C-alpha positions in Angstrom: 37.2 71.5 -3.2 39.2 68.5 -4.3 41.5 67.2 -1.5 45.3 67.3 -2.3 45.5 63.5 -2.2 43.1 63.1 -5.1 44.5 63.6 -8.6 42.3 63.4 -11.8 43.7 62.1 -15.0 41.7 62.6 -18.2 42.8 63.8 -21.6 46.5 63.6 -20.9 48.7 61.5 -18.6 49.5 63.0 -15.2 53.1 61.7 -15.5 54.1 62.0 -19.2 57.7 61.5 -18.4 57.0 57.8 -17.6 55.4 57.3 -21.0 58.4 58.9 -22.7 60.9 56.8 -20.8 59.2 53.4 -21.2 62.0 51.0 -22.3 62.1 50.2 -26.0 64.5 47.2 -25.8 63.4 43.9 -24.3 66.5 43.6 -22.2 65.6 46.7 -20.3 61.8 46.2 -20.2 61.7 43.8 -17.2 60.8 40.2 -16.4 57.3 39.1 -15.3 56.2 35.7 -13.9 52.6 34.8 -14.3 51.3 31.9 -12.2 47.8 30.4 -12.2 45.5 27.9 -13.8 43.9 24.7 -12.6 42.8 21.5 -14.4 41.9 22.6 -17.9 41.3 26.3 -17.0 44.2 28.4 -18.1 42.5 31.3 -19.8 43.5 33.8 -17.0 47.2 33.2 -17.2 47.2 32.9 -21.0 45.3 36.2 -21.4 47.5 37.9 -18.8 50.6 36.8 -20.9 49.2 38.4 -24.0 48.2 41.6 -22.1 51.7 41.8 -20.6 53.3 41.6 -24.0 50.9 44.3 -25.3 51.9 46.5 -22.3 55.6 46.3 -23.2 57.1 43.6 -20.9 60.5 42.5 -21.9 60.2 38.8 -21.0 57.3 36.9 -19.5 57.2 33.3 -18.2 54.0 31.4 -17.2 53.8 28.8 -14.5 50.9 26.3 -14.6 50.0 23.2 -12.6 51.3 20.1 -14.3 47.8 18.7 -14.5 47.4 20.6 -17.7 50.9 19.9 -19.2 49.7 17.4 -21.8 46.9 19.7 -22.9 48.7 23.0 -23.3 52.5 22.3 -23.7 52.2 22.4 -27.5 49.6 25.2 -27.6 51.5 27.3 -25.1 55.2 26.7 -25.4 56.1 29.6 -23.0 54.5 27.7 -20.1 56.5 25.9 -17.3 54.9 23.5 -14.9 54.7 22.8 -11.2 53.3 19.9 -9.2 49.5 19.8 -8.9 46.9 18.4 -6.5 44.5 15.6 -7.6 42.0 18.3 -8.4 44.4 19.9 -10.8 45.5 23.1 -8.9 48.9 23.9 -7.5 50.1 21.5 -4.8 52.1 22.5 -1.8 55.2 21.1 -3.5 54.7 23.7 -6.2 56.0 26.4 -3.8 59.7 25.7 -4.6 59.4 26.2 -8.4 57.2 29.2 -7.9 59.8 30.8 -5.6 62.6 29.9 -8.0 60.9 31.5 -11.0 59.9 34.5 -8.8 63.5 35.1 -8.0 64.2 35.3 -11.7 61.5 37.9 -12.2 61.1 41.5 -11.4 57.5 41.0 -10.5 54.8 38.3 -10.1 51.3 38.3 -11.4 48.7 36.0 -9.9 45.8 36.4 -12.4 43.3 33.7 -11.3 41.7 30.4 -12.6 43.2 29.0 -9.4 40.5 26.7 -8.2 39.3 26.1 -4.6 41.9 23.8 -3.1 42.8 24.5 0.5 46.3 23.1 -0.3 46.7 25.8 -3.0 45.5 28.5 -0.7 48.1 27.5 2.0 50.8 27.4 -0.7 49.9 30.9 -1.9 50.0 32.2 1.6 53.5 30.7 2.1 54.6 32.2 -1.2 53.5 35.7 -0.1 55.3 35.3 3.2 58.6 34.1 1.7 58.8 36.2 -1.5 59.8 39.8 -0.9 59.2 41.3 -4.4 56.3 42.9 -6.3 53.1 40.8 -6.5 49.9 41.7 -8.3 46.7 39.7 -7.5 43.3 39.7 -9.2 40.2 37.7 -10.0 39.5 34.5 -8.1 43.1 34.6 -6.8 42.1 37.8 -5.0 39.1 36.0 -3.4 41.4 34.0 -1.2 42.6 37.3 0.3 39.4 39.2 0.2 38.0 36.6 2.7 41.3 36.0 4.5 43.3 39.3 4.3 46.0 38.7 6.9 48.6 37.6 4.3 48.3 40.8 2.3 47.1 43.5 4.8 50.6 44.4 6.0 52.7 43.0 3.1 54.6 45.7 1.2 54.9 45.5 -2.6 51.4 44.1 -3.1 48.8 45.3 -5.7 45.2 44.1 -5.6 43.0 44.7 -8.6 39.6 44.2 -7.2 35.9 44.5 -8.2 33.9 46.5 -5.7 32.4 43.3 -4.2 35.9 42.0 -3.5 36.9 45.4 -2.0 33.9 45.3 0.3 34.8 41.8 1.5 38.4 42.7 2.0 37.6 45.8 4.1 35.0 43.9 6.1 37.4 41.0 6.8 40.0 43.6 7.8 37.5 45.1 10.2 37.9 48.5 8.6 35.5 51.0 10.1 34.2 52.3 6.8 32.3 50.3 4.2 32.8 50.1 0.5 29.5 49.8 -1.3 28.4 49.8 -5.0 26.0 52.7 -4.1 28.7 55.1 -2.7 29.6 58.1 -4.8 33.0 58.6 -6.3 34.0 61.2 -3.8 33.2 58.9 -0.9 35.1 56.0 -2.6 38.2 58.2 -3.0 38.1 59.3 0.6 37.6 55.8 1.9 40.4 54.4 -0.2 42.6 57.3 1.0 42.0 56.1 4.6 42.2 52.4 3.8 45.6 52.6 2.0 47.0 54.8 4.7 46.3 52.1 7.2 47.0 49.0 5.2 49.9 48.1 2.9 48.3 46.9 -0.4 47.9 49.2 -3.3 44.4 49.0 -4.8 42.9 49.4 -8.3 39.2 49.2 -8.7 36.5 50.4 -11.1 33.5 52.5 -10.1 31.0 54.9 -11.8 32.9 55.0 -15.1 36.3 55.5 -13.6 39.4 53.5 -12.8 40.6 54.3 -9.3 44.2 53.8 -8.1 45.1 54.1 -4.4 48.6 53.9 -3.1 49.6 54.8 0.5 46.8 57.4 0.8 47.2 58.9 -2.7 44.3 58.4 -5.1 43.9 59.0 -8.8 40.8 58.6 -11.0 40.7 58.1 -14.7 37.5 58.1 -16.8 37.1 54.8 -18.7 37.3 55.3 -22.5 35.9 51.9 -23.5 34.2 49.9 -20.8 34.4 46.1 -20.9 33.1 43.4 -18.7 36.5 41.6 -18.7 38.7 44.3 -17.2 40.7 42.9 -14.2 43.2 40.8 -16.1 44.2 43.4 -18.6 44.3 46.0 -15.8 46.4 43.8 -13.6 48.8 42.7 -16.4 49.3 46.3 -17.7 49.8 47.6 -14.2 52.3 44.9 -13.3 54.4 45.9 -16.3 54.4 49.6 -15.6 55.1 49.0 -11.9 58.1 46.7 -12.4 59.5 49.2 -14.9 59.1 52.0 -12.4 59.6 50.3 -9.0 60.3 53.4 -6.9 57.3 55.3 -8.1 54.3 52.9 -7.7 51.5 55.6 -7.6 52.8 57.3 -10.7 53.4 53.9 -12.5 50.0 52.5 -11.7 48.3 55.8 -12.7 50.2 55.9 -16.0 49.3 52.2 -16.6 45.7 53.1 -16.5 46.2 55.9 -19.0 48.1 53.4 -21.2 45.3 50.8 -20.9 42.8 53.4 -22.1 44.9 54.0 -25.2 45.0 50.2 -25.9 41.2 49.9 -25.5 40.3 52.7 -27.9 
């Protein structure tokens, strides 16, 4: 018997009214800030920008370290720049412009290519502490918090799009009593995510055994993957960010519908 907290989405959306009501005009479709990049690596924020446009965002801005300004300002005119460390990632003084642009936006996406600077890590922790709005985190940006989860464990309005290995490290670092493993069945994963997201604040999206899995405050949805792809976290995070900021009071429904929409885009 399927528990009442587990909803399955297959041939049709669980929440069709969200699809019907997605804004058609840019002015009503929300504002998303995408921040990431280091040195000459900006594929993650650039790809996230394209994925957000495909998902229906109204306006998106991208914040990159100024270490890459000369390289990308003509290739990527939508980009803005913040101070960088000698290694090319965000410096601590990049916090002010990040917070300023985040105040403009309805949501923030941190998609990765962030480097390994401890200064950047501290800056990101300060950002999560000071900013009160929606934040979506994925790829190597999520690795900061998989290994050091305190900044996100009790932070509301936080979505983590994680591979199973990242989810395992997050739960281990959080000293959660149950383990996430690549060998566990889908039923066990759903049950464990139910318990994890009842205890901790972040929303979780992961991929396991041919399904996308969404978990929000104890509710879980699974959606069979139409077309599997090795690069899945950035499009999933970008699409989910857009649907969530367009439906801020219904995060579970929004993220579940985002996955259905993503399947349509990947056909």
